[in-house]
C-alpha positions in Angstrom: -29.8 50.5 -21.8 -31.2 46.9 -21.5 -29.3 45.9 -24.6 -26.2 47.4 -23.1 -26.5 45.3 -19.9 -27.4 42.2 -21.9 -24.3 42.6 -23.9 -22.2 43.0 -20.8 -23.7 39.9 -19.3 -23.1 37.9 -22.4 -19.4 39.0 -22.5 -19.0 38.1 -18.8 -20.5 34.6 -19.4 -18.1 34.0 -22.3 -15.1 35.1 -20.3 -16.1 32.9 -17.3 -16.6 30.0 -19.6 -13.2 30.4 -21.2 -11.4 30.7 -17.8 -13.3 27.8 -16.4 -12.3 25.6 -19.3 -8.6 26.6 -18.8 -8.8 25.8 -15.1 -10.4 22.4 -15.1 -9.2 21.0 -18.4 -7.0 18.6 -16.4 -9.8 17.4 -14.2 -13.0 15.4 -14.3 -15.8 15.4 -11.7 -16.3 12.2 -9.8 -19.1 13.3 -7.5 -17.7 11.6 -4.4 -15.9 12.8 -1.3 -12.5 12.5 -2.8 -13.1 15.5 -5.0 -12.4 15.9 -8.7 -10.3 13.4 -10.6 -7.0 14.6 -11.9 -6.6 13.3 -15.5 -7.0 9.5 -15.6 -5.2 8.9 -12.3 -6.5 7.7 -9.0 -5.8 11.1 -7.5 -8.2 14.0 -6.9 -8.4 17.5 -5.7 -10.8 19.3 -3.5 -11.0 23.0 -2.5 -12.4 24.4 0.7 -13.2 28.0 0.1 -14.0 28.8 3.7 -10.4 27.9 4.8 -8.7 28.4 1.4 -7.3 24.9 1.7 -6.5 22.7 -1.4 -6.6 19.0 -0.7 -4.9 16.3 -2.9 -6.6 13.0 -2.2 -6.4 9.4 -3.5 -3.5 7.1 -4.0 -0.5 6.7 -6.4 1.3 9.3 -8.5 -0.3 12.7 -9.1 -0.1 13.3 -12.9 2.5 15.7 -14.4 1.3 19.1 -15.4 2.8 22.1 -17.1 3.4 25.8 -16.5 1.0 26.9 -19.3 -2.2 28.8 -18.6 -4.2 25.6 -18.4 -1.5 23.5 -16.7 -3.4 22.7 -13.5 -7.0 23.2 -12.3 -5.8 26.1 -10.0 -3.4 27.7 -12.4 -5.5 30.8 -13.0 -6.9 31.2 -9.5 -6.2 34.4 -7.5 -2.7 34.4 -5.9 -4.2 34.3 -2.4 -6.9 31.7 -3.2 -4.8 28.9 -1.7 -3.5 29.4 1.8 -2.9 25.8 2.8 -2.2 22.6 0.9 -2.9 19.1 2.4 -1.6 16.1 0.4 -3.2 13.0 1.9 -1.6 9.7 2.8 -1.5 7.4 -0.2 -0.1 9.9 -2.6 3.3 8.6 -3.8 4.6 11.3 -6.2 4.0 15.1 -6.8 3.7 15.5 -10.5 5.7 18.1 -12.4 4.5 21.6 -11.9 1.9 20.4 -9.4 2.2 23.4 -7.0 4.1 25.7 -9.3 3.7 29.3 -8.1 1.2 28.3 -5.4 1.7 30.9 -2.6 0.3 28.9 0.3 1.9 29.5 3.7 1.6 25.8 4.8 2.0 22.5 3.1 1.3 19.1 4.6 3.1 16.2 2.8 2.3 12.5 3.5 4.7 9.8 4.6 3.7 7.7 1.6 5.5 10.3 -0.7 8.4 8.9 -2.7 9.1 11.6 -5.3 9.0 15.4 -5.5 8.6 16.0 -9.3 10.2 18.7 -11.5 9.1 22.2 -10.6 6.4 20.7 -8.4 7.2 23.0 -5.4 9.1 25.7 -7.3 8.2 29.4 -6.8 6.2 28.6 -3.7 7.0 32.1 -2.5 5.4 32.1 0.9 7.2 29.0 2.3 10.1 29.7 4.6 10.6 26.1 5.9 10.1 22.7 4.4 10.1 19.4 6.4 10.3 16.7 3.8 8.9 13.4 5.2 11.0 10.2 5.6 10.2 8.0 2.6 10.9 10.6 -0.1 13.7 9.1 -2.3 13.9 11.6 -5.2 14.0 15.4 -5.2 13.8 15.9 -8.9 15.2 18.6 -11.2 14.1 22.2 -10.3 11.9 20.9 -7.5 12.4 24.0 -5.3 13.6 26.3 -8.1 13.5 30.0 -7.3 12.0 29.6 -3.8 13.5 33.0 -3.0 12.2 33.1 0.6 13.1 29.6 1.6 15.3 29.7 4.8 15.4 26.1 6.0 14.8 22.6 4.5 15.1 19.3 6.4 16.0 16.5 4.0 15.4 13.0 5.4 17.8 10.1 5.3 15.6 8.3 2.7 16.5 10.7 -0.1 18.8 9.2 -2.7 19.2 12.0 -5.2 18.9 15.8 -5.4 18.3 16.8 -9.0 19.6 19.4 -11.3 18.9 23.0 -10.1 16.7 21.5 -7.4 17.4 24.5 -5.0 18.4 27.0 -7.8 18.5 30.5 -6.4 17.0 29.8 -3.0 18.6 33.0 -2.0 17.7 33.0 1.7 18.7 29.4 2.4 21.4 29.6 5.1 22.3 26.0 5.8 21.7 22.5 4.5 22.5 19.0 5.7 23.0 16.3 3.1 21.9 12.9 4.5 24.1 9.9 4.2 21.6 8.3 1.9 22.2 10.9 -0.9 24.3 9.4 -3.6 24.0 12.2 -6.2 23.6 16.0 -6.2 22.8 17.3 -9.7 24.2 20.1 -11.8 23.5 23.6 -10.4 21.6 22.0 -7.5 22.4 24.9 -5.2 23.2 27.5 -7.9 23.5 31.0 -6.4 22.1 30.2 -3.0 23.7 33.5 -2.0 23.1 33.2 1.8 24.2 29.6 2.1 27.1 29.6 4.5 26.9 26.1 6.0 26.8 22.7 4.2 27.1 19.6 6.3 27.3 16.1 5.1 25.6 13.9 7.7 28.2 11.2 7.3 31.9 11.8 6.6 32.0 8.4 5.0 29.1 8.8 2.6 29.5 8.1 -1.1 28.0 11.2 -2.9 28.7 12.5 -6.3 28.6 16.3 -6.7 27.9 17.2 -10.3 29.1 20.2 -12.4 28.5 23.5 -10.6 26.6 21.9 -7.8 27.3 24.8 -5.3 28.5 27.4 -7.8 27.7 31.0 -6.8 27.3 30.2 -3.1 29.5 33.2 -2.2 29.1 32.8 1.6 30.1 29.2 1.6 33.7 29.7 2.8 34.4 26.3 4.4 33.1 22.8 3.8 34.2 19.3 4.9 33.9 16.7 2.2 33.4 12.9 3.1 36.2 10.6 2.3 34.1 8.7 -0.4 32.5 11.8 -2.0 33.6 13.0 -5.5 33.5 16.5 -6.8 32.6 17.5 -10.4 33.9 20.5 -12.2 33.4 23.8 -10.4 31.1 22.0 -7.9 32.7 23.8 -4.9 34.7 27.0 -4.3 33.6 28.9 -7.4 31.4 32.0 -7.6 31.3 31.7 -11.4 32.9 29.5 -14.0 36.1 31.4 -13.9 36.0 33.2 -10.5 36.8 31.4 -7.2 35.4 32.4 -3.9 37.8 34.3 -1.8 39.0 32.6 1.4 37.4 29.2 0.5 38.8 26.2 2.3 37.9 22.5 2.1 38.4 19.8 4.8 39.4 16.6 3.0 40.7 13.2 3.8 44.2 12.1 2.7 44.3 10.5 -0.7 40.5 11.2 -1.3 39.0 12.3 -4.5 38.1 15.6 -2.7 41.8 16.2 -2.0 42.6 15.7 -5.6 39.8 18.2 -6.5 41.2 20.8 -4.1 44.8 20.4 -5.4 43.7 20.4 -9.1 41.7 23.6 -8.7 44.3 25.4 -6.5 41.9 25.5 -3.5 42.9 25.7 0.1 42.3 22.6 2.1 43.0 21.0 5.5 43.3 17.3 6.2 40.8 15.4 8.3 41.8 12.4 10.3 38.7 11.1 12.0 35.0 10.6 11.4 32.6 12.3 13.8 29.6 10.1 14.8 26.1 11.3 15.6 23.2 9.2 16.7 20.9 7.9 13.9 23.4 8.4 11.1 24.8 5.6 8.9 28.6 5.7 8.4 29.1 3.3 5.5 32.6 2.2 4.5 34.5 -0.8 3.2 37.7 -2.7 3.6 39.4 -3.6 0.4 42.6 -5.4 -0.5 44.2 -2.0 -0.6 43.2 -0.9 2.9 42.7 -4.3 4.7 45.3 -3.4 7.3 44.1 0.1 7.9 42.2 1.5 10.9 39.2 3.8 10.6 39.1 6.4 13.4 35.7 7.7 14.6 35.0 10.2 17.4 31.8 10.3 19.4 30.8 13.2 21.7 27.4 12.6 23.2 25.2 15.4 24.2 23.5 13.5 27.1 25.0 11.3 29.8 23.3 7.9 29.3 23.8 4.4 27.9 24.6 4.3 24.2 25.3 1.4 21.8 27.9 1.7 19.1 27.9 -1.1 16.5 28.6 -2.2 13.0 26.5 -4.2 10.5 27.3 -5.5 7.1 29.3 -8.3 5.4 32.6 -7.5 6.9 33.9 -9.0 10.2 35.0 -5.9 12.2 36.8 -5.4 15.5 36.6 -2.2 17.6 38.3 -0.5 20.5 36.9 2.5 22.4 39.2 5.0 24.1 38.6 8.0 26.4 41.5 10.3 27.0 43.9 7.7 25.6 42.7 5.0 27.9 41.0 1.8 26.6 37.4 1.8 27.8 35.9 -1.2 25.9 36.6 -3.5 23.0 34.5 -6.0 21.0 34.7 -8.4 18.2 31.3 -10.0 17.4 27.9 -8.9 18.5 26.9 -12.5 18.7 27.1 -15.7 16.7 24.7 -14.3 14.1 26.4 -10.9 13.7 30.1 -10.6 13.0 30.1 -6.8 13.4 31.2 -5.3 16.7 28.9 -4.0 19.4 29.8 -1.8 22.4 27.1 -0.9 24.9 27.9 1.2 27.9 27.4 4.5 29.7 28.9 7.6 28.0 29.4 11.0 29.6 28.0 14.1 28.0 30.6 16.5 26.4 33.5 14.0 26.5 35.0 12.8 23.2 35.5 9.1 22.8 37.8 7.6 20.1 36.6 4.5 18.3 39.1 2.6 16.2 37.7 0.0 13.8 39.7 -2.7 12.0 38.9 -5.7 9.9 39.4 -9.3 10.9 41.3 -9.9 7.6 38.1 -9.8 5.7 37.1 -7.5 2.8 33.6 -6.1 2.5 31.2 -3.4 3.3 30.2 -2.3 6.8 28.3 0.5 8.4 28.8 2.1 11.9 25.9 3.4 13.8 25.2 4.9 17.3 22.0 5.1 19.2 20.8 5.6 22.8 20.2 2.1 24.2 16.9 2.9 25.9 14.4 2.2 23.2 10.9 3.1 24.4 9.0 3.1 21.1 9.0 0.7 18.2 6.6 0.6 15.3 6.4 -0.1 11.6 5.0 2.5 9.3 2.8 1.3 6.4 4.6 -2.1 6.2 3.1 -4.5 3.7 4.4 -7.6 1.8 2.4 -9.6 -0.8 2.2 -13.2 -1.9 0.1 -15.2 -4.2 -1.8 -18.1 -2.7 0.3 -20.6 -4.7 3.4 -19.3 -3.0 2.3 -21.0 0.2 3.9 -24.3 1.2 1.3 -27.0 1.7 1.1 -28.7 5.0 -1.9 -30.8 5.7 -4.9 -28.9 4.4 -3.3 -25.5 4.9 -0.6 -23.4 3.4 2.3 -21.7 5.1 4.0 -18.6 3.7 7.8 -18.2 4.2 8.6 -14.6 5.2 12.2 -13.7 5.0 13.9 -10.6 6.5 14.8 -9.4 3.0 11.1 -8.9 2.3 11.0 -6.3 5.0 13.9 -4.3 3.7 11.7 -1.3 2.5 9.7 -1.1 5.8 10.1 2.1 7.7 10.9 1.6 11.4 10.0 4.3 13.8 12.0 4.4 17.0 11.6 6.4 20.2 14.2 6.7 22.9 14.2 7.3 26.7 15.9 10.7 26.2 13.0 11.8 24.0 14.8 11.5 20.7 13.1 9.8 17.7 14.4 8.3 14.5 13.0 6.7 11.3 15.0 4.3 9.2 14.7 1.4 6.9 14.5 -2.1 8.3 17.7 -3.8 9.3 18.3 -7.1 11.2 20.0 -5.3 14.1 19.1 -1.8 15.3 20.2 0.1 18.4 21.5 -3.0 20.2 18.6 -5.3 19.5 17.7 -7.9 16.9 14.5 -7.6 15.0 12.9 -11.1 15.0 10.1 -12.5 12.8 7.3 -14.1 14.8 5.6 -16.9 12.9 2.2 -18.0 14.3 0.8 -19.3 11.1 0.1 -22.7 12.6 -2.2 -21.2 15.2 -3.6 -18.5 12.8 -3.1 -19.5 9.1 -3.1 -16.7 6.5 -6.0 -16.5 4.1 -6.6 -14.4 1.0 -6.7 -10.7 1.6 -4.9 -8.8 4.4 -3.4 -10.6 7.3 -1.6 -9.3 10.4 2.0 -10.4 11.0 4.3 -9.5 13.8 8.0 -8.8 14.5 9.6 -8.4 17.9 12.3 -5.9 19.1 13.4 -6.9 22.5 10.2 -7.0 24.6 8.4 -4.8 22.1 6.4 -5.9 19.0 5.0 -4.3 15.9 2.6 -5.4 13.3 2.6 -5.3 9.5 0.4 -6.5 6.8 0.8 -9.7 4.7 -1.5 -9.6 1.7 -2.4 -12.8 -0.1 -3.7 -12.7 -3.7 -6.0 -15.5 -5.0 -4.4 -18.3 -7.0 -7.0 -20.2 -9.1 -7.1 -23.7 -10.4 -9.8 -24.8 -12.8 -11.8 -27.8 -13.6 -14.6 -28.5 -16.2 -18.0 -29.3 -14.8 -20.2 -31.4 -17.1 -23.7 -30.2 -17.8 -26.5 -31.9 -15.7 -30.1 -32.2 -16.6 -30.8 -29.0 -14.7 -27.6 -27.0 -15.1 -25.3 -25.8 -17.8 -21.7 -27.1 -18.0 -19.0 -24.6 -17.2 -15.3 -24.1 -16.2 -15.0 -23.6 -12.4 -12.1 -21.5 -11.2 -11.4 -21.9 -7.5 -8.8 -20.4 -5.2 -6.5 -23.1 -3.7 -6.3 -21.2 -0.4 -9.7 -19.6 0.5 -12.1 -21.4 -1.8 -13.3 -18.3 -3.6 -14.6 -19.2 -7.0 -16.1 -18.0 -10.3 -17.5 -19.7 -13.4 -17.1 -19.1 -17.1 -17.1 -20.8 -20.5 -20.7 -22.0 -20.0 -22.0 -24.9 -22.1 -25.8 -25.1 -22.3 -27.4 -28.4 -21.1 -29.2 -30.3 -23.9 -31.6 -32.1 -21.5 -35.3 -32.5 -22.4 -38.0 -30.6 -20.6 -41.2 -32.3 -19.5 -44.1 -30.3 -18.0 -47.4 -31.1 -16.5 -50.0 -30.2 -13.9 -51.2 -31.8 -10.7 -54.9 -31.5 -9.7 -57.0 -32.9 -6.9 -58.5 -36.4 -7.3 -62.2 -35.7 -6.8 -63.8 -39.2 -6.5 -61.1 -41.6 -5.4 -60.9 -42.9 -9.0 -58.8 -40.1 -10.5 -61.7 -38.0 -11.7 -60.9 -34.3 -11.9 -63.7 -32.5 -13.8 -63.1 -29.3 -11.9 -59.3 -29.4 -12.3 -58.6 -27.9 -8.9 -54.8 -27.3 -8.7 -52.9 -29.4 -6.3 -49.5 -28.4 -5.0 -49.0 -30.5 -1.8 -46.4 -32.8 -3.2 -43.0 -32.7 -4.8 -41.4 -34.7 -7.6 -38.2 -36.8 -7.5 -36.3 -38.1 -10.5 -33.4 -40.3 -9.2 -31.8 -38.1 -6.6 -33.1 -34.8 -8.0 -36.0 -32.9 -6.5 -38.5 -30.6 -8.2 -41.1 -28.5 -6.5 -44.8 -28.2 -7.7 -46.0 -24.6 -8.2 -49.0 -23.3 -6.3 -51.1 -23.5 -9.5 -50.2 -27.2 -9.7 -47.8 -26.9 -12.7 -44.5 -28.6 -12.7 -41.4 -29.1 -14.9 -38.6 -31.6 -14.8 -35.5 -32.1 -17.0 -33.9 -35.3 -18.1 -31.5 -36.7 -20.7 -33.4 -40.0 -21.1 -36.6 -41.9 -20.4 -37.2 -42.1 -16.7 -39.7 -42.6 -14.0 -40.9 -39.6 -11.9 -42.3 -40.0 -8.5 -45.0 -37.6 -7.1 -44.3 -37.6 -3.3 -47.7 -36.7 -1.9 -48.0 -35.0 1.5 -51.7 -35.9 2.0 -52.2 -39.1 0.1 -50.6 -41.9 -1.8 -47.6 -41.4 -4.0 -47.8 -41.8 -7.8 -45.1 -43.0 -10.3 -45.2 -42.1 -13.9 -42.9 -42.8 -16.8 -41.8 -40.1 -19.2 -40.6 -41.0 -22.7 -38.3 -38.3 -24.1 -36.7 -40.7 -26.5 -40.0 -40.8 -28.4 -41.5 -37.4 -27.6 -38.5 -35.1 -27.0 -39.5 -32.2 -24.8 -43.3 -32.5 -24.2 -46.2 -31.7 -21.9 -47.2 -34.8 -19.9 -50.7 -33.4 -19.2 -52.7 -33.7 -16.0 -52.3 -36.1 -13.1 -54.8 -36.3 -10.2 -53.5 -36.9 -6.7 -55.5 -37.8 -3.6 -55.4 -35.0 -1.0 -57.3 -35.9 2.2 -55.2 -38.3 4.2 -54.1 -35.3 6.4 -52.5 -37.4 9.2 -50.9 -39.8 6.8 -52.2 -43.0 8.3 -53.4 -44.4 5.0 -57.1 -43.8 5.7 -59.4 -40.8 5.3 -61.7 -40.5 8.2 -63.0 -38.0 10.9 -59.5 -37.6 12.3 -58.3 -36.1 9.0 -61.3 -33.8 8.8 -60.7 -32.7 12.4 -57.1 -31.9 11.7 -58.0 -30.0 8.6 -60.8 -28.0 10.3 -59.0 -27.1 13.4 -55.4 -26.9 12.2 -55.1 -26.7 8.5 -58.1 -24.8 7.3 -56.5 -21.4 7.2 -53.5 -22.8 5.4 -55.4 -25.0 2.9 -58.5 -22.9 2.4 -62.2 -23.0 3.2 -63.0 -25.0 0.1 -60.3 -27.6 0.4 -62.5 -30.3 1.8 -65.1 -29.9 -1.0 -64.4 -33.5 -2.3 -63.3 -35.0 1.0 -66.5 -36.9 1.8 -65.9 -39.0 -1.3 -62.9 -40.5 0.4 -64.3 -41.3 3.8 -63.6 -44.8 5.0 -67.3 -45.9 5.2 -67.6 -45.1 1.6 -64.7 -47.3 0.5 -66.9 -50.3 0.1 -69.5 -48.6 -2.2 
């Protein structure tokens, strides 16, 4: 029986070892609070068994994994082992297959995230809703593949591309809004999303390419309006399969658009759109070319709340706008100001009423974007804004350096806005937002930047927000010749903050002269007891050397020189050292007087009194043992 249980135990240990190897083969223990390192990255994972929460910590991109049995550290865990996932700020990319088949009911993603990798969130079967944070730019191929129970996903206006099969067979997804920032939707991106009945493009002017079969098999998608600048690949819309069209499918298209050509070429029903609906916080990008320079773009705005709004355009094209309500001219504008040649209309709009905005060009070709916002901005901040310089980039003025910050350097900053009506928005930095200019505040004369992180400020109306300016060291170098006491070296010093380091050391070739100081015992240099004397220091030219408690000393020199023993309690002594003849050598013993305690040039009762009452503890009980030989009445003997 004992042998039987021993065999079972051995088998259990072997199985445990095998599965443990599979599970952690992609990780290494760091022993710190971040958790266990993932591959050779700066990212880590930690698991809290009490709450069943998986944490991804660190900074940068999480490594790519695979769907094999040892693809990730948690690949073979029980299906209910992970209930929550928290990805910390600093993570910029979810590696391929990172959370493949993880059945957590909640995920927290950071605002630092830029990319959702291939299959990284696919088959996350318990998630019904995803809120992707602003800042994500890429939803890669198969990112949400086979998320059968996904009903809702909010895609931010930072996303530029939705990859191939990204939402493949998300069968319960009912609606989706494609932000104006998206320029490409990949092949089979929404393949057989069988419940998808509503697809909205945020901007009816956005330039988005729909690839082959982008929405194929979406049998409940019966109607869709396509932006005037969006193109449609083969079978991207209106098809249940490669050869079967969706019954009753209709497209809303603009006259002479690529989408109209697609509808005609595929025999699909379509209706013509003649205006662009405007919503707050959405970019409506368009352009005037030589072909449409005399055209007028028609926008309509139907606010949900009665309040002041600002409608404006930015870009390189000089635009002019007229605003109508019920056919009556309400407002018109040419230039926002002398620095902005786009239009700007700010006034009170009534909820539920539809306003017509007509935009023309002042005989100038170029790009422009129309935006609308509530005019009452109550909150203004910058998320994670940081720009970097090298110290050498600073322009020298006096003994300081000034760094030239331009608005283009802030183009990737995320601006968070809050409005009086409670609405919020996040968008990338622009010179002019919601009726106000963003201005750079330069206070470097009062508070110069130095190496490391510095705080800088922008203003937005009466509000300000801070961001970080990081300055890296810039080093210059000079060679420092060896001295008698120190090796030569190359000195690297920062031109801004003075930080320095040394390398390329060259040993000094100076000579070493040693010796020992003892007490003069009889006023004639006698020192039969060789009592160590350390109450002096040595100078050689402008260099100083200390005498050790045991009386020994050491100096260095390139050439013959005189050394001076500067005596605290007696006369000084000067000796010549001759390294040209001796090289490095031991000078031997030199006796120094030590009883002129008060330094008046005489040894008398005053010196003894000072010694006895003030210096005895410091100098020792036996210090005066030769003192009587130096008393003034004995000087004549």
